[in-house]
C-alpha positions in Angstrom: 3.2 -18.7 0.3 1.9 -15.1 0.8 1.2 -13.3 -2.0 0.1 -9.3 -1.9 -1.6 -8.6 -5.5 -2.0 -4.7 -6.3 -4.3 -3.1 -8.9 -5.8 0.0 -9.5 -3.1 2.2 -11.0 -2.8 3.7 -14.5 -3.2 7.0 -15.8 -5.0 9.9 -14.4 -4.9 13.8 -15.1 -3.9 16.5 -12.6 -6.5 16.8 -10.3 -8.0 13.4 -10.5 -8.2 10.3 -8.5 -7.4 6.8 -8.3 -8.0 3.7 -6.1 -5.0 1.2 -5.5 -6.2 -2.0 -3.7 -4.0 -4.9 -2.6 -5.2 -8.2 -1.5 -3.1 -10.7 0.8 -3.2 -14.5 -0.8 -2.1 -17.0 1.1 -2.4 -18.5 5.0 -1.7 -15.4 7.3 -2.7 -15.7 11.0 -2.6 -12.1 12.1 -2.2 -8.6 10.4 0.7 -6.6 12.3 1.1 -3.4 9.6 -0.1 -2.8 6.0 1.0 0.2 3.8 1.7 1.6 0.9 5.1 3.1 -0.4 6.4 4.5 -3.8 9.3 4.9 -5.6 10.6 6.9 -8.4 14.1 6.2 -10.5 16.9 7.8 -8.6 15.1 7.3 -5.3 14.2 5.8 -2.4 11.5 3.9 -1.6 9.5 6.0 0.4 6.6 5.2 2.8 3.0 7.2 1.7 0.6 5.8 4.3 0.6 3.4 6.9 -2.0 1.5 8.1 -0.9 -0.2 11.9 -3.2 -2.9 13.9 -4.0 -1.5 16.9 -2.7 2.3 15.8 -3.4 5.2 14.0 -2.9 5.8 10.3 0.0 7.9 9.4 0.7 9.6 6.0 3.5 11.4 4.2 3.3 15.1 4.6 3.0 14.9 1.0 0.0 13.2 0.7 -1.8 14.2 4.2 -5.0 15.2 3.0 -5.3 14.2 -0.3 -4.5 10.3 0.1 -6.8 8.1 2.2 -5.5 4.3 3.5 -7.7 1.9 4.7 -8.1 -1.9 5.6 -10.8 -4.9 5.1 -9.2 -7.3 7.5 -12.0 -9.6 6.8 -11.2 -9.8 3.4 -7.1 -9.1 4.0 -7.1 -6.1 1.5 -5.7 -2.6 1.9 -6.9 0.3 -0.2 -5.3 3.7 -0.8 -7.4 6.1 -2.5 -6.0 9.2 -3.9 -7.5 12.3 -4.3 -6.2 15.6 -6.2 -3.4 13.5 -7.6 -0.5 15.9 -8.9 2.3 15.0 -10.9 5.0 14.9 -8.5 2.8 11.4 -7.6 4.2 9.7 -10.7 5.6 6.7 -9.2 5.5 2.9 -8.7 3.5 2.2 -5.7 4.2 -0.6 -4.0 2.0 -2.5 -1.0 4.0 -3.5 2.0 2.7 -6.0 4.8 3.8 -7.6 7.8 1.6 -10.5 8.9 2.0 -13.2 11.4 2.8 -16.3 9.7 3.3 -20.1 11.2 7.1 -21.1 11.3 6.6 -24.6 12.3 4.7 -24.9 15.5 4.9 -21.6 16.5 4.4 -18.1 14.6 6.4 -14.8 13.7 6.4 -11.9 12.2 7.0 -11.7 8.2 7.6 -8.7 5.5 6.1 -9.1 2.0 6.3 -6.6 -1.0 3.4 -6.7 -3.5 4.7 -6.5 -7.2 4.2 -2.7 -7.6 1.4 -0.7 -10.0 2.5 2.0 -12.2 0.7 5.5 -11.0 1.5 8.6 -14.0 -0.4 11.7 -13.3 -0.2 14.1 -16.4 -0.2 17.7 -16.0 
């Protein structure tokens, strides 16, 4: 059973920093993509930052230059460093991963979500 376990959310003042971590547990046989999404009540979940394997990282316009995504594939962990946080960054942040998993005698891509971690930025 593959699970994504997030940590690092919390309350911070405007202009402050936080680092989110997401560790993958369970048997995976490759990482296709890992990223961070966020959601506020009444709105769709939006992609904040993505790190595809063999590709370049990408960011939402609203966070580019302030947030940095990184992966440690040896630890099956993805991080999101958030600097110069603003009140509009307040949301539940979700880790997302698309991995190569075993399916019988073969392998297939499979997507997973973390449970979410609250980030609150006070003004």
